[in-house]
C-alpha positions as CSV (number, residue, x, y, z in Angstrom):
1,G,0.4,8.3,9.5
2,R,4.1,7.4,9.7
3,Y,4.9,10.3,7.1
4,E,8.4,11.2,8.0
5,D,9.2,6.9,7.5
6,A,8.0,7.2,4.8
7,L,9.6,10.2,3.3
8,G,12.8,8.6,3.9
9,V,11.5,5.4,1.8
10,A,10.5,7.3,-0.8
11,E,13.2,9.5,-1.2
12,R,15.6,6.4,-0.9
13,V,13.6,5.1,-3.9
14,V,13.5,8.0,-5.9
15,R,18.0,7.8,-5.1
16,M,18.2,4.2,-6.1
17,R,16.1,4.7,-9.3
18,E,18.4,7.5,-10.4
19,G,21.6,5.9,-9.5
20,V,20.7,2.7,-11.7
21,L,18.1,4.1,-14.2
22,G,19.0,7.6,-14.4
23,A,17.6,10.6,-13.3
24,E,15.7,11.1,-16.6
25,H,14.2,7.5,-16.9
26,P,10.4,7.1,-16.9
27,D,10.2,4.7,-13.8
28,T,12.4,7.8,-11.8
29,A,9.7,10.0,-12.2
30,S,7.0,7.7,-11.2
31,G,8.6,7.5,-7.9
32,L,9.1,11.3,-7.9
33,H,5.3,11.5,-8.5
34,N,4.9,8.9,-5.2
35,L,7.3,11.4,-3.6
36,V,4.8,14.2,-4.3
37,S,1.5,12.6,-3.2
38,L,3.5,12.1,0.0
39,L,4.7,15.3,0.4
40,E,1.2,16.8,-0.6
41,A,-0.5,14.5,2.7
42,M,2.2,16.0,4.5
43,G,1.1,19.8,3.8
44,R,4.7,20.7,2.7
45,Y,3.1,22.3,-0.6
46,E,5.9,24.3,-1.8
47,D,8.5,21.0,-1.5
48,A,5.6,18.9,-3.6
49,L,5.3,22.2,-6.2
50,G,8.8,22.0,-7.2
51,V,9.1,18.0,-7.2
52,A,5.1,17.8,-9.6
53,E,7.5,20.7,-11.7
54,R,10.5,18.4,-12.1
55,V,8.1,15.0,-12.8
56,V,6.5,17.2,-15.8
57,R,10.0,18.8,-17.3
58,M,11.3,14.7,-17.5
59,R,7.7,13.4,-18.8
60,E,7.7,16.1,-21.0
61,G,11.3,15.9,-22.2
62,V,11.8,11.9,-22.3
63,L,7.5,10.9,-23.5
64,G,6.8,14.1,-25.2
65,A,4.0,16.6,-24.7
66,E,1.2,14.3,-26.1
67,H,1.9,11.6,-23.9
68,P,-0.6,10.2,-21.3
69,D,2.0,10.0,-18.5
70,T,2.7,13.9,-19.1
71,A,-1.0,14.4,-19.3
72,K,-1.3,12.7,-15.7
73,G,1.7,14.9,-14.4
74,L,0.3,17.8,-15.8
75,N,-2.9,17.2,-14.4
76,N,-1.7,16.4,-10.9
77,L,0.5,19.5,-10.9
78,A,-2.7,21.6,-11.5
79,T,-4.4,19.7,-8.5
80,L,-1.5,20.8,-6.4
81,L,-1.8,24.4,-7.9
82,Q,-5.7,24.6,-7.0
83,T,-4.8,23.4,-3.9
84,M,-2.2,25.8,-2.6
85,G,-4.9,28.3,-3.9
86,R,-3.0,29.4,-7.2
87,Y,-5.8,28.9,-9.5
88,E,-4.3,31.2,-12.0
89,D,-1.6,29.2,-12.4
90,A,-3.7,25.8,-12.5
C-alpha cells in the first residue's frame, strides 16, 4: 500500500485535532490510535509503542481508568507488545 502517503495524512489529522480540539481531547486520542495502527502495519513498532502509550495516558487522564476506550487502548498496547515479543510487558 501507500503507507508513507497514509502516514502523512494520519499525522496531519492528529495535528489538526490537537490544534482545534486540544492535545488531550478524546478525538485526538482516536486519531493517535489510528496512527498507531498505521505505524504497526509499517513495521515501525517502536514508534507505534510511544504513541500507543501516549493514547493510554490521555484516555486514563481524560476518561478515567475504567472507561471502555481506556480499556481498548490498553488492549491495543498489550497486543503491540506481544507483536514485539515483549510478552512480560504485555
